[in-house]
N, C-alpha and C positions, 0 to 999 in steps of 0.2 A: 504494500499500502503507500511504500513510499511517494511512489507517482502523481498520489494526491496530497502531499507535504503542502499546508500546514495543517491541514486536517485531514490524516490519516485515522486515527482512530474513528472520528465519522464514517469516514470513508470504508473502514471494516464490517462496523456495526451495516450501513444501509444495502451493501454488498452480499451481505450475510442471509439478508431479508429480501432481496431480490437481485439473484446472480443474472448477468446479460446471457441471452442467446449463444450457443458455440457453433451452432451450425448457418449463422448466416454474420458472413465474413465485414458485413456492410455494418452490421452495429453489434460488433461484440467488446469485450472489453479495450480491444485497441482503439477501436471508436470514442472510446468514452475518454480515453489516456488522451487521446487527439482534441479534441472538445473541452476537457477540463486545461490542457494548453494554451489553446487559442483563449480560455479564459481568461487566466492569467495574464495573458500577455495584452489583451485590451482593458482587464481592471485597471492595470497597471497606468493605462493613459484617463480612461476614463471613470475612474474610481468604480463604484454600488461595493454592493455587504459580499464579501468573497465565501463566507462560510455559506449564505444564503444560497448561491448560486454552485456551491458545490454538490448541494442536496438536490438542485434542480439538475445538473448537470447528469449523476447518476442516476437519479429517478426518468428522466425524460422518455426515455423509449423502455420505462417497466412493463410495457403491458404491448405484447409484438403483433404487428398488423402487417400483414403482409404489401405489398406493391400492390397489388392485382384485387384487394380484397375489396366490397363495395362497404366495410369499414374504417377503409383508412383516411377519410376525411373526420374520424372521429376518433381516433391511435393519439393523439396529446391530451382531447379530454378524459379517457378511460386510462392512459398512465398517471393526468392529475390526478384523479377521483383513488388511484389505489396509493400513489403517491403523500395523497391525506392520510391514508389510515395508517402507511407507516412511517409518517414523522410523528402523527401524534400518540405513538405508542413508542415514542423515544423523547415524548415528553415536551415537544415543542408547541408553544402559543398558537393560538388563532390567528394572529394578524402576522405570523413568520410563516404560517401553513399555507396562508392564503396567500402568500406575496411568492411564496415557491412553485404554489399550484399552478398562475398565472404566468408565472414563465416559463413551467412547463407549459401549458398550453398554447403561448404565443410563439412558441420555436418553431410549430409546424407549418409547412408549407399550402401544404391541402386544406389546415381547417381553416387559415386565411381570419387568423386572430390579432388585431393590432396589438401592438405591445403597450403598455404603457408605461409602465415602469425603467429606470434603467437597466435593472437587472434582466428584465424581460427583452428590451433590445440587445443587452449585452449574449443571452443564452443564445437567443435567435442567429444573429452574427456569426459565434464562434461555432454554431451548426452549421450553419451556411458556409460557412468556410472550408467545412470539411467533405461538401456537395461539391466544391469545383476546383480546380487545380488539378495535378495529376494524380492527388486522391480522390476526384471529385471523379475523373478517366476512371481510374481502377477499380471502384463502385459501381458506377453505373456498367462496366461490361460483368463484374460478377453479380451484382441481381439480376441484369438479363439472363445472365445464362440461369441463375436460378428457378428462372420464369421462365428458361425454356426461346426465349426469343435468339432470333437470327442475328447476324451481326451486323446487316444491311441488305439493303435490296438490291441485290446485282445488277436490276434490269431500271432502276429507276432512284438510283442514291438520292438524289437531291428532291425528291418530292414533288417531282414537275408534274405528273401525269398521276396523282393519285393525291390521298387525304397525311398528312404526318402518322405515324403509327406508331408510338413507342411501346406499344406491348406486343409486338409483334418484330421490330426492327430497334437494337441497341441504338444505330446513331442518330434515329429521328430524337432518342430523348437530349439531345442537344441543341436541339432547336424547339423543341415543345417546353423545356425546361433548365436545362442548365446554363446554355447560353445569356437569360434575363434575370440568375437571378445575382450578377455583381450591380443590377442599377436598384437596388431595392437594399439595399444595408443602413442598419439603423444608429451606427454609431461611425465616427469621422475615422478612427482605426482601423475602424472593421472595411468600411469603403475602402480605403488604403490600400490592405491588405487582399483584399477582394479584386482590386484593377490589377495587381499582379499576377493572381492564381488563374483569374479569366485571359489574361494574354498569354499565360503558359497551355489554357484550354486550347487557345484559336491556333497558336502555334501544332499543339499534338496534330488537331484535325488538318489543317494540311500538310503534314508530314502527312501522315494516314492517309489524304486522297491522293497524295504522290504516288506513296506505295501501289494502293488498286487502282489506281488509274495513271499509269506511268503515258509520258508525252509520246504519242507517233516517233518524234526523232530520236527515241532513244532504243 
C-alpha cells in the first residue's frame, strides 16, 4: 500500500472491503494506482482534500459494469451508493461521505453529472487522464478485445460510408469519445496534461494509419 501514501492505512482498509477486478486490465489495481498518481499531481497545484480524494479514487469503480451493459450510465451512481455504505462502516461523517460520493458520481463520462466541488473536478480529470494518451490507447484496445471488437473496419477505416460504431471497431472509439476528452477538463493543471496526452494519441493514430495503409510509392 506504499503507493497510496500518505494514506496507506486507509487504502488497506478500503481495498479489503472492495477488491479491484482481476480480469479487467483497464479497471484493475494498476488503474487505481495511476489515477492516484494523477490525483496527487493535480492536487499539488489545485488544492483539495487529499484524504477524501483517496477514498474517492479507490471506490470510484467499486461496482463493475461492463462497457456494453445497458446499466453503464448508472455505474458511477451504483459505485457511489456502495461507497457510502463502506465509508459509513469506517466511521466517516455524513458530510464527508456525501462529498466523496459526489466526486464518484461525477467522475463518469457516461453519467454526465457536472462536478460541483474541487475534489469532484480533480477526480474527473485524474480519471480521464488515464483514458487518453498512450495509456488510453492501450486501454481502448484491451477493452475492445474483451468485448470481441475488431481492430478496425478494413473496408471503410474512416467510416465515410457507415456510422461510427465503437462496439464493432476499436479504432472508431477514438472518434466517438477519446479524441474529444481533452477539451472537457475541469482544472488548469488537468487541461495542460490532457493537451500533452491528446497529442500522443494523435501521433499514435497517424503512425497506425501509416502502417495499415502504406503509400503507393512505398
